[in-house]
C-alpha positions in Angstrom: 33.4 -19.8 13.7 31.4 -21.5 10.9 28.7 -19.0 10.0 25.9 -19.4 7.4 24.4 -16.2 6.0 20.9 -16.7 4.7 20.1 -14.1 2.1 23.8 -13.4 1.5 23.2 -11.9 -2.0 21.1 -9.0 -0.6 22.1 -5.7 0.8 22.8 -6.5 4.5 23.6 -10.1 3.7 26.4 -9.4 1.2 28.1 -6.9 3.4 27.9 -9.3 6.4 29.2 -12.3 4.4 32.3 -10.4 3.2 33.0 -8.9 6.6 32.8 -12.2 8.5 34.9 -13.9 5.8 37.6 -11.2 6.1 37.5 -11.5 9.9 38.6 -15.2 9.5 35.3 -17.0 9.9 34.3 -19.8 7.7 31.3 -18.5 5.8 28.6 -19.9 3.5 25.7 -18.2 1.8 22.2 -19.5 1.1 20.2 -17.5 -1.5 17.6 -18.0 -4.1 18.2 -14.6 -5.9 14.6 -13.5 -5.1 15.9 -10.0 -4.3 17.1 -9.6 -7.9 13.8 -11.0 -9.2 11.8 -8.4 -7.3 13.7 -5.6 -9.2 12.6 -7.2 -12.5 9.0 -7.5 -11.2 8.8 -3.8 -10.2 10.8 -2.5 -13.2 13.5 -0.9 -11.0 17.2 -1.4 -10.5 19.7 -0.5 -7.8 21.6 2.7 -8.5 24.9 0.8 -8.3 25.5 -2.0 -10.8 25.5 -5.4 -9.1 27.4 -8.3 -10.7 26.1 -11.9 -10.6 26.8 -13.6 -7.3 29.1 -16.2 -8.8 31.3 -13.5 -10.2 31.3 -11.6 -6.9 32.4 -14.7 -5.0 35.1 -15.5 -7.6 36.5 -12.0 -7.3 36.4 -12.2 -3.5 38.4 -15.4 -3.5 40.9 -14.0 -6.0 41.5 -10.9 -3.8 41.6 -12.5 -0.4 42.1 -16.2 -0.8 38.9 -16.8 1.2 36.3 -19.2 -0.1 32.6 -18.5 0.6 30.5 -21.6 0.0 27.3 -21.1 -1.9 24.0 -23.1 -1.6 21.4 -22.0 -4.1 17.8 -22.7 -3.0 14.8 -21.4 -1.1 14.5 -21.5 2.7 10.8 -22.2 2.3 11.9 -25.6 0.9 12.6 -27.6 4.1 14.5 -30.5 2.4 16.9 -28.1 0.7 17.4 -26.0 3.9 18.0 -29.1 6.0 20.4 -30.5 3.5 22.4 -27.2 3.6 22.5 -27.2 7.4 23.6 -30.8 7.5 26.4 -30.2 4.9 27.8 -27.0 6.4 27.1 -27.6 10.1 27.2 -23.9 11.2 28.0 -22.6 14.7 25.8 -19.6 13.9 23.1 -18.9 11.3 22.5 -15.3 10.3 19.0 -15.0 8.9 18.5 -12.2 6.3 16.5 -14.4 3.8 13.1 -12.5 4.0 11.1 -10.1 1.9 12.0 -6.9 3.8 10.0 -4.0 2.2 6.9 -2.8 3.9 5.6 -1.1 0.7 6.0 -4.4 -1.2 3.8 -6.2 1.3 1.1 -3.5 0.9 0.8 -3.6 -2.9 -2.2 -6.0 -2.8 -3.4 -9.3 -1.4 -1.0 -11.4 -3.4 2.1 -9.5 -2.2 0.8 -9.5 1.4 0.3 -13.2 1.4 3.6 -13.9 -0.3 5.5 -11.8 2.3 4.0 -13.5 5.2 4.3 -17.0 3.8 7.8 -16.5 2.6 9.0 -14.9 5.9 7.1 -16.9 8.5 7.5 -20.3 6.8 11.2 -19.7 6.0 11.9 -18.9 9.7 9.8 -21.9 10.9 11.7 -24.2 8.6 15.0 -22.9 10.0 13.9 -23.4 13.6 12.9 -27.0 12.8 16.1 -27.7 10.9 18.2 -26.4 13.8 16.2 -28.5 16.3 16.7 -31.6 14.2 20.3 -31.1 12.9 22.1 -28.3 14.8 20.4 -27.9 18.2 23.4 -26.0 19.7 23.7 -23.6 16.7 23.0 -19.9 17.5 20.3 -18.2 15.4 21.0 -14.5 14.7 17.8 -13.2 13.2 17.3 -9.8 11.6 14.2 -8.3 13.1 13.0 -4.7 12.8 12.4 -1.7 15.1 9.1 -1.5 13.1 7.7 -4.3 15.3 7.3 -1.8 18.1 5.5 0.9 16.2 5.5 4.3 17.9 4.1 3.9 21.4 3.8 6.8 23.7 6.3 5.2 26.2 10.0 4.4 26.0 10.7 1.3 23.9 12.7 -1.3 25.8 14.9 -4.0 24.2 12.5 -6.7 23.5 11.0 -7.1 27.0 9.3 -4.9 29.6 8.7 -5.3 33.3 5.2 -4.4 34.2 3.0 -4.3 37.3 -0.6 -5.1 37.0 -3.1 -5.3 39.8 -0.3 -5.8 42.4 1.6 -8.4 40.5 4.8 -8.0 38.5 6.2 -9.9 35.4 8.6 -9.5 32.5 6.8 -9.8 29.2 7.5 -9.2 25.5 7.3 -5.5 24.7 3.9 -4.8 23.1 3.9 -4.9 19.3 2.3 -2.3 17.0 3.4 -3.2 13.5 2.5 -0.9 10.7 2.4 -3.2 7.6 1.9 -6.8 6.6 5.7 -7.0 6.4 6.2 -5.8 10.0 3.5 -8.3 11.1 5.5 -11.1 9.5 8.5 -10.1 11.7 6.3 -10.1 14.8 5.2 -13.7 13.9 8.9 -14.6 13.5 9.7 -13.2 16.9 6.9 -15.1 18.6 7.9 -18.4 16.8 11.5 -17.9 17.9 10.6 -17.3 21.5 8.4 -20.3 21.5 11.0 -22.6 19.9 13.7 -21.5 22.4 11.3 -22.1 25.3 10.2 -25.6 24.3 13.3 -26.9 22.5 16.1 -25.1 24.2 17.3 -23.4 21.1 19.4 -20.2 21.4 18.5 -17.1 19.4 19.2 -13.4 19.1 16.6 -11.1 17.5 18.3 -8.0 16.1 15.6 -5.3 15.8 17.3 -3.2 13.3 16.7 0.4 12.4 17.1 2.0 8.9 20.5 1.1 7.5 22.5 3.5 5.3 25.7 3.4 3.4 27.0 1.3 0.4 30.7 1.1 1.0 32.4 -1.2 3.5 36.1 -1.9 3.7 35.5 -5.2 2.0 33.2 -4.0 -0.8 35.6 -1.2 -1.6 38.3 -3.7 -2.6 36.9 -4.1 -6.1 34.1 -2.6 -8.2 32.7 -6.1 -8.7 32.0 -6.3 -4.9 30.0 -3.1 -4.7 26.8 -3.3 -2.7 23.2 -2.2 -3.5 22.0 1.4 -3.4 18.2 1.1 -3.5 16.3 4.3 -3.9 12.9 3.4 -5.4 9.7 4.0 -3.4 9.3 0.3 -2.6 12.7 -1.0 -1.6 14.6 2.3 -1.2 15.4 3.9 2.1 14.3 7.4 2.8 18.0 8.6 3.0 18.9 7.0 -0.3 15.8 8.5 -2.0 16.7 11.9 -0.7 20.3 11.7 -1.9 19.2 10.6 -5.4 16.5 13.3 -5.5 19.2 15.9 -4.6 21.5 14.6 -7.2 19.0 15.2 -10.1 17.5 18.4 -8.8 14.2 16.8 -7.7 12.6 18.2 -4.5 13.1 16.0 -1.4 9.7 14.4 -0.9 8.8 14.4 2.8 5.6 12.4 3.6 3.2 14.5 5.6 4.6 16.7 8.3 7.8 14.6 8.4 7.8 14.0 12.2 8.0 10.2 11.7 11.0 9.2 13.8 13.1 6.1 13.4 16.5 4.6 14.4 19.3 4.7 11.9 22.7 2.9 11.6 25.7 2.6 9.3 26.0 -0.6 7.3 29.5 -1.0 8.8 27.8 -1.1 12.2 25.3 -3.7 11.0 28.0 -6.2 10.1 29.8 -5.5 13.4 26.6 -6.0 15.4 26.1 -9.4 13.7 29.6 -10.5 14.6 29.2 -9.4 18.2 26.0 -11.4 18.5 27.7 -14.5 17.0 30.8 -14.2 19.2 28.6 -13.7 22.3 25.8 -16.3 21.8 22.5 -16.5 23.7 22.3 -19.3 26.3 20.4 -22.5 25.5 16.7 -21.7 25.8 17.2 -17.9 25.6 15.6 -15.7 23.0 17.2 -12.3 23.6 16.5 -9.0 21.7 18.9 -6.3 20.8 17.7 -2.9 19.4 20.2 -2.4 16.6 20.6 1.3 15.8 22.9 4.2 16.8 20.9 7.4 16.2 17.3 8.6 15.9 16.1 11.1 13.2 12.7 12.3 11.9 12.1 12.2 8.2 12.2 16.0 8.1 15.6 16.0 9.9 17.0 13.6 7.4 15.8 15.8 4.6 17.4 18.8 6.2 20.7 16.9 6.6 20.7 16.0 2.9 19.8 19.5 2.0 22.8 20.9 3.9 25.1 18.3 2.4 23.8 19.1 -1.1 24.4 22.8 -0.6 28.0 22.0 0.3 28.3 20.3 -3.1 26.8 23.2 -5.0 23.4 21.6 -5.5 20.1 23.5 -5.2 18.1 21.2 -2.9 14.5 22.0 -2.0 12.2 20.2 0.4 8.6 19.4 -0.6 5.9 18.0 1.7 3.3 15.7 0.1 0.4 13.6 1.4 1.5 10.5 3.3 0.6 7.3 1.5 1.1 5.3 4.7 -1.1 4.9 7.7 1.2 6.3 10.4 1.6 9.0 13.0 3.3 12.0 11.4 4.2 13.5 14.9 4.9 11.2 17.8 7.0 10.4 20.9 9.9 8.1 20.1 12.6 7.0 22.6 14.0 3.5 22.0 16.7 2.0 24.3 19.7 0.5 22.5 22.5 -0.3 25.0 23.0 -4.1 24.8 25.2 -4.0 21.7 27.2 -1.1 23.1 27.8 -3.2 26.2 29.2 -5.9 24.0 31.7 -3.5 22.5 30.0 -1.8 19.5 31.7 1.6 18.8 29.0 3.4 16.8 29.5 5.4 13.7 27.3 8.5 13.2 25.6 10.1 10.2 28.1 12.9 9.9 28.5 15.4 7.1 31.4 13.4 5.7 29.3 10.3 5.4 26.5 12.2 3.8 29.0 13.6 1.4 30.0 10.0 0.5 26.4 9.0 -0.1 25.8 12.1 -2.2 28.9 11.4 -4.2 27.7 7.9 -5.0 24.4 9.4 -6.1 26.2 11.8 -8.4 28.6 9.2 -9.7 25.8 7.0 -10.9 23.4 9.8 -11.8 22.9 8.5 -15.3 21.3 5.3 -13.9 18.6 7.2 -11.9 15.0 6.6 -13.0 13.0 9.5 -11.7 9.7 7.7 -12.4 10.2 5.3 -9.4 10.8 8.1 -6.8 7.2 9.1 -6.0 4.9 6.8 -3.9 2.5 4.5 -5.8 1.6 2.1 -3.1 -1.3 3.3 -1.0 -1.6 1.7 2.5 -5.3 2.5 2.5 -6.2 0.7 -0.7 -5.2 -2.6 -2.3 -6.1 -1.0 -5.7 -3.1 1.2 -6.4 -0.8 2.4 -9.1 2.1 0.1 -8.1 -0.2 -2.9 -8.6 -1.0 -1.7 -12.1 2.7 -1.2 -12.9 3.6 -4.7 -11.6 0.8 -6.2 -13.8 2.1 -4.3 -16.9 5.7 -5.5 -16.2 4.4 -9.1 -15.9 2.5 -8.8 -19.2 5.6 -7.3 -21.0 7.7 -10.1 -19.7 5.3 -12.7 -21.0 5.1 -10.9 -24.4 8.9 -10.9 -24.5 8.9 -14.7 -23.8 6.8 -15.3 -26.9 
């Protein structure tokens, strides 16, 4: 297939582009390098050193003989996006090109507005470009389990059958997003459903859980292909943060009681889920939803798993509870269905001790690159005036001063 990966320089996008290329698909990447710029803005860096994208693609071609085409531009620029779609003519578009961090969207008004404009406008542009230029192309869009929130009922895959006052219908599952970022994904979902209904487009919304892992078979071919390992409080995942904290002897910082429960999956399952969706496209006019995760853990359970893995490596790992900077339930019911990708042939990997050992070893290998100052929360959901906003402003001032 011809598959275009939007946001192919990012964490999920890079792993997906390499995997699809190695599987024999013709792959292109669209990216504007915003993910790298956000690191500069926040004064953070991925634990693993990331090479420039042009170098990564050159090494990939040398190793495999596979060429991944690159289109540099912003999906919020419709003329650029339409030109790329017209040039590559994809069978499927995999859409990762969004600002994906809830804390980033909660820094202040500017970051909330940017997140929603970037995400919603980019997706709208893509829907219009597909309608005009590639109406049979299948859109595979990265959603998030965070759209659902934590309802006190089982979470279905996208839709729920209800009976109300003697009448029955199948409706989109109620949304309870917990940040301006998650709200942007809800808007995306509604726009996709609407576009499929009125234009006959085909789309799959992958409501993904928390992804873990840095190494895939493809990224392991050469150090230049290594993927991101984000651990800071804005873009880092809780599992990455805990592994880094364990590596430097810092207590594992559990927000509140630690009962916040989410779905998790291996990055190698992420790329396989994307391919399964591409190979089994939605029907014209269909907007289907897959819940993309393999296991459920609470934050405290994740901390305890990392603590056990750390002890096996001879590390003294302690767990410390701290006030939750987010507005969320610290104890709640959580049971989300996730059978559709299994039905398509996904064979899940699980967060075993061996995988945790691998993550811990990466944290230990690059321990000298760890910046402990970015581990503790500085973005407060309850207030737009927060320490992270001040830090961003200081970084911007320093950058301007350097430019003089």
